[in-house]
C-alpha positions as CSV (number, residue, x, y, z in Angstrom):
1,X,0.0,0.0,0.0
2,X,2.7,2.6,0.8
3,X,4.5,1.7,-2.4
4,X,1.4,2.3,-4.4
5,X,0.9,5.7,-2.9
6,X,4.6,6.5,-3.6
7,X,4.1,5.4,-7.2
8,X,1.1,7.6,-7.7
9,X,2.9,10.6,-6.2
10,X,5.9,9.9,-8.6
11,X,3.5,9.7,-11.6
12,X,1.8,12.9,-10.4
13,X,5.2,14.7,-10.1
14,X,6.2,13.5,-13.5
15,X,3.0,14.8,-15.1
16,X,3.3,18.2,-13.4
17,X,6.9,18.4,-14.5
18,X,5.9,17.6,-18.1
19,X,3.2,20.3,-17.9
20,X,5.7,22.8,-16.5
21,X,8.2,22.1,-19.3
22,X,5.4,22.3,-21.9
23,X,4.2,25.6,-20.5
24,X,7.8,27.0,-20.5
25,X,8.4,26.0,-24.1
26,X,5.1,27.6,-25.2
27,X,5.9,30.8,-23.2
28,X,9.4,31.1,-24.8
29,X,8.0,30.4,-28.3
30,X,5.5,33.3,-27.8
31,X,8.2,35.5,-26.4
32,X,10.5,34.8,-29.3
33,X,7.7,35.4,-31.8
34,X,7.0,38.8,-30.1
35,X,10.6,39.8,-30.1
36,X,11.1,38.8,-33.8
37,X,7.9,40.6,-34.9
38,X,8.9,43.8,-33.0
39,X,12.4,43.6,-34.5
40,X,11.1,42.9,-38.0
41,X,8.6,45.7,-37.9
42,X,11.2,48.1,-36.5
43,X,13.7,47.1,-39.2
44,X,11.0,47.5,-41.9
45,X,10.1,51.0,-40.6
46,X,13.7,52.1,-40.6
47,X,14.3,50.8,-44.1
48,X,11.2,52.5,-45.4
49,X,12.1,55.8,-43.7
50,X,15.7,55.6,-45.1
51,X,14.3,54.9,-48.5
52,X,12.0,57.9,-48.4
53,X,14.7,60.1,-46.9
54,X,17.1,59.1,-49.6
55,X,14.7,60.0,-52.3
56,X,14.1,63.4,-50.6
57,X,17.8,63.9,-50.2
58,X,18.4,63.1,-53.9
59,X,15.9,65.6,-55.2
60,X,16.9,68.3,-52.7
61,X,20.5,67.8,-53.6
62,X,19.9,68.3,-57.3
63,X,17.7,71.3,-56.6
64,X,20.3,72.8,-54.3
65,X,23.1,72.1,-56.9
66,X,21.1,73.8,-59.6
67,X,20.3,76.7,-57.4
68,X,23.9,77.2,-56.4
69,X,24.8,76.8,-60.1
70,X,22.5,79.7,-61.0
71,X,24.1,81.8,-58.2
72,X,27.6,81.0,-59.2
73,X,26.9,81.0,-63.0
74,X,28.2,77.5,-63.3
75,X,26.3,74.3,-62.8
76,X,29.6,72.4,-62.3
77,X,30.4,74.7,-59.3
78,X,26.9,74.1,-57.9
79,X,27.3,70.4,-58.0
80,X,30.9,70.6,-56.7
81,X,29.6,72.7,-53.8
82,X,26.9,70.1,-52.9
83,X,29.6,67.4,-53.1
84,X,31.8,69.4,-50.7
85,X,28.9,69.7,-48.3
86,X,28.5,66.0,-48.4
87,X,32.2,65.4,-47.8
88,X,32.1,67.7,-44.7
89,X,29.0,65.8,-43.4
90,X,30.7,62.5,-44.1
91,X,33.7,63.5,-42.0
92,X,31.5,64.7,-39.1
93,X,29.6,61.4,-39.1
94,X,32.8,59.4,-39.4
95,X,34.3,61.0,-36.3
96,X,31.1,60.9,-34.3
97,X,29.7,57.5,-35.5
98,X,30.0,55.7,-32.2
99,X,27.9,58.3,-30.3
100,X,25.3,58.8,-33.0
101,X,24.7,55.2,-34.3
102,X,25.5,52.7,-31.6
103,X,23.8,54.5,-28.7
104,X,20.5,54.8,-30.6
105,X,20.6,51.3,-32.0
106,X,21.3,49.8,-28.6
107,X,18.6,51.9,-27.0
108,X,16.0,50.8,-29.6
109,X,16.8,47.1,-29.6
110,X,17.1,47.0,-25.8
111,X,13.5,48.3,-25.6
112,X,12.4,45.6,-28.0
113,X,14.2,42.7,-26.2
114,X,13.9,43.7,-22.6
115,X,10.5,45.4,-22.5
116,X,7.8,42.9,-21.6
C-alpha cells in the first residue's frame, strides 16, 4: 500500500513536471515570436524611412546644386559645392559615428528585447 501511494505521487510529479516544461516551451515560443515581430517591424520601418529620406535627399541635392549653379553662374560649381557639403557631413559622421549610431541602435533594440 505505501509503495502504491509513492508510485502515484511519482507519476503525479512526472505529469506536473511535463506540464511545466510544456508551459515554459510555449511561453518562450511566444516570447521569441513577439521579439522577432517587433524587431522585424522596427527594421521595416527604418528601411522605409531611409528609402524615403534618400529620395528626398536626392531631389533636394539636385535642386540645391542647380540653385547654387545659378548663383555661381556654373552648374559644375553648384554640383561641386553640394559634393563638398556631403564630404564635410561624411567627415562629421565618421568621427562621431559611435555616439550617433551605436547608442541609438542599442537603445531601440534593448527596448524591444527587454520590455515585456
